[in-house]
N, C-alpha and C positions, 0 to 999 in steps of 0.2 A: 504494500500500500504506500503510495507516495504522499509526501507532505504538501498541503496546499501552501504555496509560497509565491512571493512576488520579489523580483530582483530590486534591490534598493541602492547599494553603492559598492564601489571598490575603494579600498584604503591604500594610500601611498604614504609611506613614512619618509619624510624629507629631512635633509640636513639643515636646510634653511627654508622653512615652509613659506615665508613671505615671498622670497624670490621665485620659488617653484610655482606658487599660485600666479604670480605676475606672468610667468612664461606661458602657462596654459590659457590665461585670459588673453594675452597678446597674440599668441600664435593660433589657437584653436577657437577663439571667441567664446570661451567658457564664461559663465557669470557666477559671482559669489551667491551662495544660498545662505543668507544670514540665519542665525547669529554665528559669530566666531565662537569657537569652543575653547574653554580654558578649564581643564579638569585637574584635580589633585585630591588627595585624601585617601582614607581607608578603603572606600569602595573601589576606586581606581587601582589601588595597590592589590587588593584581593582579586579583582577582575583580570588584571594583567599578570599577576604573580611577580611584580617588580616592586620591591620595597622602595618607598620614597618617590614613586613614579609621579611625574607631572606631564601633562599632555596639552598641546594647543594646536589650533589650526582652524580650517574652514572646509565646508563642502562647496564644490563647484558644480553648477548645472552644466551638463554636457550638451554640446550643440546638437540640434535636431530633435529634441525630445520635449521641449516646453517646460513649464514650471513643475510638473509632476513626474518628470522622468528621473532615471537613475542619476546618481551624482558620483563625482570623483572626490573622495575625502582625502585631503592633504593635511597630515598631522606631523608634529615633531615632538619627540620625547626629550625630557631633560637629561636622560641617561640613554646614550646610543651605543649600539654594538658596532664593530667595524664592518664595513661593506664587504661582501664576498665578491669574487670576480664575476663580472657581468658576462652572460652568455645566453644566446637565444635557445639553447638546448638544455638549460639547467632545469631539473625537475621543479615543479611548483608553478606559480603564476609566471607567465612568460612575458607578456607585453600588453599594452593598451593599443587599440587600433582605431584609426579615424579614416572615414571615407572622404576623399578630397576630389575636386574637379581635375586638378593637374598635379600628378605626383612629383614631377620635376620641380615645379615652382614651389610647392609646399615643402619639399625636402630642402630647397635652398633657404627658405624662411627659417626652418628649424635649425639648420646649420648656422645661419647668420645670428640666431638668438642664443648660441652657445651649445647647441646639440652636437652630437658626433655621429658620423656615418659608420654603420656596421657592415653594410653590404652594398651591392650594386642594385640599381633599379632593374627589375626583371618582369617578364610577363609569363604567367602560367595559364594553361588551359585546364579547366575542370572537366570532370567526366561527362557533363552535359553540354560541353562545347563552349561554355562561357569563358571569356578571357579576363584575367585580373592582372593589372599592373600594380606592383607593390615594391616597398623597400623597408628595411629595418634601420632605424636610427635610434639615438638616445636623446632624452631631454638633457638639460645642463647638469643634472645630478647623476646621470648614467642609467636612468630607468628606460627600458626599451619601448619604443613607439613604432607601430607599423602604420605606414601611409598606404592607402590602396584606392584604386579606381577601377570600376568595371569598364571594359572596352566594348563598345557596341559595334 
């Protein structure tokens, strides 16, 4: 039996949440979904399993979904672990994807805003004959982004 569920958000832990929020607003036209969050205390410590944890950040409305769509939650902890090596084939959550009109132009904007390139822009054909142009890049903190466009 499945759980009745609705997708709500994806969480991204930032090294500098203000800068990363600015990147996603500038490049992908995300919008803040107030209020900003500032959490600390016993409930947060118990919920995270991190003694002395403090957390702050904001949710961003993702483009194309309106006010009730899923959000990208960008938070920053007061106590951070070291970042592991970034790789598109690492087990776990891999990337966030955005559909764009022009992959080349969008990739150029990401790179100009401090992102990094992970691979070349390529086109793949799906089993039903649709063609998708895409590329993997990172945001300024190294989180993987896919830019994609259907070719008609």
